[in-house]
C-alpha positions as CSV (number, residue, x, y, z in Angstrom):
1,M,11.3,2.4,-93.0
2,L,13.8,2.1,-90.5
3,I,11.8,5.3,-89.2
4,S,9.0,3.9,-89.0
5,S,9.5,0.3,-87.4
6,G,11.3,2.6,-84.8
7,C,8.2,4.9,-84.0
8,V,6.0,1.4,-83.9
9,S,8.3,-0.2,-81.6
10,T,7.9,3.2,-79.7
11,D,4.4,3.5,-79.7
12,Q,4.1,-0.1,-78.8
13,R,6.4,0.8,-75.7
14,A,4.2,3.6,-74.9
15,T,0.9,1.6,-75.0
16,A,2.5,-0.8,-72.8
17,A,3.8,1.1,-70.2
18,A,0.4,3.1,-70.1
19,E,-0.9,-0.4,-69.5
20,T,0.9,-1.1,-67.1
21,K,0.8,1.9,-65.2
22,G,-3.0,1.7,-65.5
23,R,-3.5,-1.6,-63.7
24,S,-1.1,-0.7,-61.3
25,Q,-3.3,2.5,-60.0
26,A,-6.5,0.9,-61.0
27,A,-7.5,-0.8,-57.0
28,V,-10.1,-3.0,-56.7
29,I,-12.9,-1.0,-54.2
30,I,-14.7,-3.7,-52.3
31,P,-18.1,-2.1,-50.0
32,D,-17.3,-3.4,-46.4
33,L,-19.3,-5.9,-45.2
34,P,-23.3,-5.9,-44.0
35,V,-23.6,-5.1,-40.0
36,E,-25.5,-7.6,-40.1
37,C,-23.1,-10.4,-41.4
38,R,-21.0,-9.7,-38.6
39,A,-23.5,-9.1,-35.9
40,K,-24.2,-11.4,-33.2
41,M,-27.8,-13.3,-32.6
42,P,-28.5,-11.7,-29.0
43,R,-29.6,-15.6,-26.6
44,A,-33.0,-15.3,-25.6
45,Y,-33.3,-16.9,-21.5
46,P,-36.7,-18.1,-20.6
47,S,-39.5,-16.5,-18.8
48,V,-41.0,-18.0,-15.5
49,K,-44.0,-20.1,-17.2
50,E,-41.3,-21.7,-20.1
51,K,-39.0,-24.6,-19.7
52,P,-35.6,-22.8,-19.0
53,R,-33.5,-25.4,-19.9
54,N,-35.4,-26.6,-22.8
55,T,-35.8,-23.1,-24.1
56,Q,-32.1,-22.5,-23.8
57,L,-31.4,-25.5,-25.7
58,R,-33.0,-24.6,-28.3
59,W,-31.9,-20.2,-28.1
60,E,-28.1,-21.2,-28.1
61,F,-28.5,-24.1,-31.1
62,I,-29.7,-21.3,-33.0
63,A,-27.5,-18.9,-31.8
64,D,-24.2,-20.6,-32.1
65,G,-26.1,-21.2,-36.0
66,E,-26.6,-18.5,-36.2
67,D,-22.8,-17.1,-35.4
68,S,-21.3,-20.5,-37.4
69,K,-22.9,-18.3,-40.2
70,N,-21.8,-15.0,-39.2
71,D,-18.3,-16.1,-38.5
72,R,-18.1,-18.0,-42.1
73,C,-19.6,-15.3,-43.9
74,A,-17.0,-12.2,-42.6
75,G,-14.0,-14.9,-43.4
76,F,-14.9,-15.7,-47.0
77,Y,-15.3,-12.0,-47.4
78,D,-12.6,-11.0,-45.9
79,A,-10.5,-13.0,-47.6
80,V,-11.7,-12.3,-50.9
81,K,-11.3,-7.9,-49.4
82,S,-7.3,-9.4,-49.5
83,R,-6.8,-11.3,-51.9
84,L,-7.8,-8.4,-54.3
85,G,-5.2,-5.7,-52.4
86,A,-8.8,-3.8,-52.6
87,R,-8.9,-1.0,-50.1
């Protein structure tokens, strides 16, 4: 009876060691962020026929919003990637 309980504890320790080793070797692989998420929106410059200031302000406002969205997306993704220790 002592022999069988000794084997069980050895088996349990071996199983626990194998699980620990497997968890440490298992990596979370997250694909790289798509380029579109980091890309900045190009600014549009007014043509001669348009009111330059109004057109420029509109495009700057839209572009700033797009850039802010992309920065938030990239920041969140980078935080998740570093928190999970992904390679």
